[in-house]
C-alpha positions in Angstrom: 98.5 -50.2 148.4 100.6 -50.9 151.5 103.4 -52.2 149.5 103.4 -49.1 147.3 103.6 -46.9 150.5 106.5 -48.9 151.9 108.4 -48.6 148.6 108.0 -44.9 148.4 109.3 -44.6 152.0 112.3 -46.7 151.3 113.2 -44.9 148.1 112.7 -41.6 149.9 115.3 -42.4 152.6 118.0 -43.4 150.1 118.9 -39.9 149.1 119.0 -38.8 152.7 121.5 -41.6 153.5 123.7 -40.6 150.7 123.7 -37.0 151.8 124.5 -38.1 155.4 127.5 -40.1 154.3 128.9 -37.7 151.8 128.1 -34.4 153.4 127.4 -34.8 157.2 127.6 -31.0 157.7 124.5 -30.6 155.7 122.6 -33.0 158.0 123.5 -30.9 161.1 122.1 -27.9 159.4 118.8 -29.6 158.9 118.0 -29.5 162.7 117.7 -26.4 164.8 120.4 -25.6 167.5 117.9 -26.1 170.3 117.7 -29.8 169.4 121.3 -30.6 170.8 121.4 -33.0 173.9 121.7 -31.4 177.3 122.5 -33.0 180.6 120.1 -34.3 183.2 121.2 -33.3 186.7 119.8 -33.2 190.2 118.7 -29.7 190.9 117.7 -28.8 194.5 118.3 -25.8 196.7 120.3 -26.2 199.9 118.7 -29.0 201.9 119.6 -30.6 205.2 121.1 -34.0 204.9 122.2 -37.0 207.0 125.3 -37.4 205.0 128.2 -37.0 207.4 130.9 -36.7 204.8 132.4 -40.2 205.0 132.4 -42.8 202.3 129.5 -42.5 199.8 126.0 -41.1 200.2 123.0 -39.9 198.2 121.9 -36.3 197.9 118.2 -37.4 198.4 117.2 -34.7 195.9 113.9 -35.5 194.3 114.1 -33.0 191.4 115.8 -33.8 188.1 116.3 -31.0 185.7 117.7 -30.5 182.2 120.6 -28.1 182.3 119.8 -24.9 180.3 123.1 -24.8 178.6 124.8 -27.6 176.8 128.2 -26.9 178.3 126.9 -27.0 181.9 127.8 -29.9 184.1 126.2 -31.4 187.2 127.4 -29.9 190.5 126.9 -31.1 194.2 128.0 -29.0 197.2 128.3 -30.5 200.7 128.6 -28.2 203.8 129.0 -28.8 207.5 127.9 -26.1 209.9 128.1 -26.7 213.7 127.3 -30.4 213.4 124.6 -29.9 210.8 125.0 -31.1 207.2 123.5 -29.7 204.0 123.7 -30.6 200.3 123.0 -28.3 197.3 122.7 -29.7 193.7 122.6 -27.7 190.5 123.9 -27.2 186.9 126.8 -24.9 186.2 129.1 -23.8 183.5 132.6 -25.0 184.5 134.3 -22.1 182.8 132.8 -19.7 185.4 133.6 -19.6 189.1 131.1 -21.0 191.6 131.1 -19.3 195.0 134.5 -17.9 194.1 136.0 -21.3 193.3 137.2 -22.5 189.9 135.9 -26.0 189.0 138.4 -28.7 188.1 138.1 -32.2 186.9 134.6 -31.5 185.6 134.9 -34.2 182.9 134.7 -36.9 185.5 131.9 -39.5 185.3 131.4 -39.7 189.0 130.9 -37.1 191.7 134.2 -37.1 193.6 134.0 -34.6 196.5 136.9 -32.3 197.0 137.5 -29.7 199.7 137.6 -26.1 198.7 138.1 -22.8 200.5 135.9 -19.8 200.1 135.0 -16.6 201.9 132.0 -18.3 203.5 134.1 -21.1 204.9 135.3 -24.5 203.6 133.0 -26.8 201.7 133.2 -29.9 199.5 132.2 -29.8 195.8 132.1 -32.2 192.9 131.5 -31.8 189.1 130.6 -34.5 186.7 129.1 -35.1 183.2 127.0 -38.3 183.5 123.2 -38.1 184.0 122.2 -37.4 187.6 125.8 -38.1 188.6 125.5 -35.5 191.3 123.1 -37.7 193.2 125.8 -40.1 194.4 128.4 -38.2 196.4 131.7 -40.0 196.9 134.1 -38.6 199.7 137.7 -39.6 199.1 139.5 -39.2 201.4 137.0 -39.1 204.2 136.3 -35.8 205.9 138.5 -35.1 208.9 140.5 -38.2 208.3 143.7 -39.0 206.5 144.5 -42.2 204.8 147.1 -44.1 206.9 150.2 -44.8 205.0 150.8 -48.5 204.6 154.5 -47.8 205.2 154.2 -48.0 209.0 152.5 -51.4 209.2 155.0 -52.8 206.7 157.9 -51.5 208.8 156.4 -53.0 211.9 155.8 -56.4 210.3 159.4 -56.3 208.9 160.9 -55.4 212.3 158.8 -58.0 214.3 161.1 -61.0 213.6 164.2 -58.8 214.4 162.6 -57.8 217.7 161.8 -61.4 218.6 165.3 -62.4 217.7 166.7 -59.6 219.9 164.5 -60.7 222.9 165.7 -64.3 222.5 169.4 -63.2 222.3 169.0 -61.0 225.4 167.3 -63.8 227.3 169.9 -66.3 226.4 172.7 -63.9 227.3 171.1 -63.1 230.6 170.6 -66.8 231.4 174.3 -67.4 230.5 175.5 -64.6 232.8 173.4 -65.7 235.7 174.4 -69.3 235.3 178.1 -68.4 234.9 177.9 -66.1 238.0 176.4 -68.9 240.1 179.0 -71.3 238.9 181.9 -68.9 239.7 180.4 -68.2 243.1 180.0 -71.9 243.8 183.6 -72.5 242.7 184.9 -69.7 244.9 182.9 -71.0 247.8 184.1 -74.6 247.2 187.7 -73.4 247.1 187.2 -71.7 250.5 185.4 -74.6 252.1 187.6 -77.0 254.0 187.5 -80.4 252.2 185.9 -83.2 254.1 188.1 -86.3 254.3 186.7 -89.3 252.6 183.3 -89.9 251.0 181.6 -91.0 254.2 181.6 -90.0 257.8 185.1 -89.7 259.0 185.8 -88.8 262.6 189.3 -90.1 262.6 190.8 -86.6 262.8 189.3 -86.1 266.3 192.8 -86.9 267.8 194.4 -84.0 265.9 194.7 -80.5 267.2 191.5 -78.8 266.1 191.3 -75.4 264.4 188.2 -73.3 264.8 186.7 -71.3 262.0 188.8 -68.3 262.8 192.0 -70.3 262.7 192.5 -70.2 266.5 194.3 -73.2 268.0 192.1 -75.2 270.4 195.2 -76.1 272.3 195.4 -72.5 273.5 196.5 -71.9 277.0 192.9 -70.8 277.8 191.2 -73.9 276.2 189.3 -76.2 278.5 190.4 -74.4 281.7 188.9 -72.0 284.2 190.6 -68.7 284.1 192.1 -68.4 287.5 194.0 -65.2 286.7 193.2 -62.2 288.9 192.9 -60.2 285.7 189.9 -61.0 283.5 190.4 -61.5 279.8 190.2 -58.4 277.6 186.9 -59.2 276.1 184.6 -56.5 274.6 181.0 -57.5 274.1 179.6 -56.6 270.7 176.0 -57.6 270.2 173.5 -60.2 271.5 173.1 -63.1 269.2 171.0 -65.5 271.3 169.0 -66.0 274.4 167.9 -69.2 276.2 166.3 -70.3 279.4 169.5 -70.1 281.5 171.8 -67.6 279.7 172.4 -65.0 277.0 174.9 -65.3 274.1 176.9 -62.4 272.8 179.3 -61.9 269.9 182.5 -60.4 271.4 186.1 -59.4 270.6 188.9 -61.1 272.5 192.1 -59.0 272.3 195.5 -60.6 272.7 198.0 -59.0 275.2 200.3 -56.6 273.4 198.2 -56.5 270.2 196.9 -53.3 268.6 193.3 -52.1 268.8 192.4 -53.6 265.4 193.8 -57.0 266.2 191.3 -59.3 267.9 189.7 -62.7 267.8 185.9 -63.0 267.4 184.5 -65.2 270.1 181.1 -66.1 271.6 180.4 -65.3 275.3 177.6 -67.1 277.1 176.6 -65.2 280.2 174.8 -66.8 283.1 173.2 -64.8 285.9 174.1 -65.6 289.5 171.0 -67.8 290.0 172.0 -70.1 287.1 175.4 -71.0 288.7 174.6 -74.7 288.7 173.9 -74.7 284.9 177.1 -72.8 284.2 179.2 -75.1 286.4 177.7 -78.2 284.8 178.4 -77.0 281.3 181.9 -75.8 282.3 182.7 -79.2 283.8 181.6 -81.0 280.6 183.6 -78.6 278.3 186.6 -79.1 280.6 186.9 -82.7 279.6 189.8 -82.8 277.2 188.4 -85.9 275.5 185.3 -83.9 274.4 187.4 -82.2 271.7 185.9 -82.9 268.4 185.2 -81.1 265.1 181.5 -81.5 265.7 181.4 -80.2 269.3 181.6 -76.5 270.0 185.2 -75.4 270.6 185.5 -74.3 274.2 188.1 -71.6 275.2 187.7 -70.8 278.8 185.3 -70.0 281.7 185.3 -66.9 284.0 183.6 -65.9 287.2 182.8 -62.2 286.9 182.0 -61.6 290.6 181.9 -57.9 290.2 178.8 -58.1 288.0 177.5 -61.4 289.5 177.9 -63.2 286.2 179.4 -66.4 285.0 180.9 -66.5 281.5 181.7 -69.3 279.0 183.9 -68.2 276.1 183.7 -70.4 273.0 184.3 -70.1 269.3 181.9 -67.9 267.3 180.0 -69.3 264.3 178.3 -66.4 262.3 175.9 -68.8 260.5 174.0 -69.2 263.8 172.1 -72.3 264.9 170.7 -75.0 262.6 167.1 -73.8 263.2 167.8 -70.3 261.9 169.9 -71.6 259.0 167.3 -73.9 257.7 164.7 -71.2 258.0 166.6 -68.6 256.0 168.4 -70.8 253.4 167.6 -73.3 250.7 169.8 -76.3 251.4 171.1 -78.5 248.6 171.2 -82.3 248.8 175.0 -82.3 249.2 174.9 -79.7 252.0 172.1 -81.6 253.7 174.2 -84.7 253.7 177.1 -82.8 255.2 174.9 -81.2 257.9 173.2 -84.5 258.8 176.4 -86.5 258.7 178.4 -84.1 260.9 175.5 -84.0 263.4 175.5 -87.8 263.6 179.3 -87.8 264.0 179.1 -85.3 266.8 176.4 -87.3 268.7 178.3 -90.5 268.2 181.4 -89.0 269.7 179.4 -87.6 272.6 177.9 -91.1 273.4 181.1 -93.1 272.7 183.1 -94.5 275.6 186.4 -94.0 273.7 187.9 -91.5 271.4 188.7 -92.0 267.7 192.3 -92.9 268.8 191.0 -95.6 271.1 191.6 -93.8 274.4 188.9 -94.4 277.0 186.4 -91.6 277.5 183.4 -90.9 279.6 180.2 -91.0 277.6 178.1 -87.8 277.7 174.4 -87.4 277.0 173.2 -84.0 275.9 169.6 -84.3 277.1 168.3 -81.3 275.2 169.3 -82.0 271.7 167.4 -79.8 269.2 168.0 -77.6 266.2 168.5 -74.5 268.3 171.3 -76.2 270.2 173.2 -77.1 267.1 175.5 -74.5 265.4 176.3 -74.4 261.7 180.0 -73.8 261.0 181.5 -72.0 258.0 182.1 -75.3 256.1 178.4 -76.2 256.5 179.0 -78.9 259.1 177.3 -79.0 262.5 178.7 -78.8 266.0 176.9 -79.5 269.3 176.5 -76.8 271.9 174.6 -75.8 275.1 175.5 -78.6 277.5 173.7 -77.0 280.5 171.5 -80.1 280.9 174.2 -82.6 279.9 175.1 -85.6 282.0 178.4 -87.4 282.3 177.8 -91.2 282.5 181.0 -92.0 284.5 181.5 -95.0 286.7 180.9 -93.1 289.9 177.2 -92.5 289.1 174.8 -94.8 290.9 171.4 -95.9 290.0 169.9 -93.4 292.5 172.0 -90.6 290.9 170.5 -91.5 287.5 167.0 -91.7 288.9 167.3 -88.4 290.6 168.6 -86.6 287.5 165.0 -86.2 286.3 163.4 -86.0 282.9 164.7 -82.9 281.1 164.6 -81.5 277.6 162.2 -79.9 275.1 158.9 -81.6 275.0 158.5 -82.0 271.2 162.0 -83.3 270.9 161.7 -85.9 273.6 161.3 -89.5 272.6 159.1 -92.1 274.3 162.3 -93.8 275.7 162.7 -90.9 278.2 160.0 -92.4 280.4 162.1 -95.6 280.7 165.2 -93.9 282.1 167.1 -94.5 278.9 169.4 -91.7 278.0 171.2 -92.3 274.7 168.2 -93.7 272.7 166.2 -90.4 272.9 169.1 -88.5 271.5 169.3 -90.8 268.5 165.6 -90.1 268.0 165.8 -86.3 268.5 167.6 -85.4 265.2 164.9 -87.1 263.3 
């Protein structure tokens, strides 16, 4: 019985299949129009939402409805009002305006939100044809933002190697300019510096007529003599450059007789007050020794008694670099210059202590007794010369043991060697430069 029923069903469907294949229009007429498939869409009135209009978010609508008309599509509307967000979902015929706005791209399978303008203000809307497609809202681009063009990063990345290369080139060029400028400056300075004779210490030129840094001849008529003229030298004091226990030192202008106002020789004037007459006389007597002339001993010009002002003057060469203490404090000294400074200082001390000149002529040894960096001047050629012989002592044959004993222990404490206590005079000065 069951087999007969199955056979009847099978043979009954065969004519229908033939009709469907040969005349499909007749099949469509067999069903009522209301039987056509309609879309399923989310269908909720305006509801508040946490969707902030960035990326993708859900409508959170819990109602799914069948659209009344077959041509209707799923719609989602997103609005922002004073920081509050709302979403409306519905079905709508795309051929008709919605809130005064024509729908476009309603055949899309996803709900891509697009900004629209209306009389009620701007809003975002999407239309799509898939089932419940208006539940998943996709904001592209994000609300209130613009997609950054990748052109700018590409340009920056492309220019980065060029910028680095430019920095390297500028750095190399700057280093070259600085190095070249230093080299040129050093060459100019070396060309102006008087050349030292020989590689070691050479004091053999002590017999020659010495020239000071300003080119004045030390064999001047004023050199190593007391000015006994009734008229004082035309010296104009400029500024004070030093001050010691016994005197003050000034930079001054020495004008030559018959010369114009702008022709002068720059000299140093050491001024002693009346109560320091003994110190002035002692230094003047030492400077007056013709055998004291040496490149590394301060060039002495003359001495004057300024009785009108109760002052005693010593006029010497002027060295603008100042004393050794100031120079070492203010400047970075190279190894070559250090050798020149130390070698010339040793040469000056050796000449001072020697009992003969470089020419072999007998000479009275002299001890400085206050040798320190502030009593050593730095010349323009970066050699040293000894100065300030106020405490100096001439070790001539006329001195007795009592005279040496009564000369006392003098000098600056931190520069005094232990030999001072044993009445030895030359050994402490060998120790002092160290």
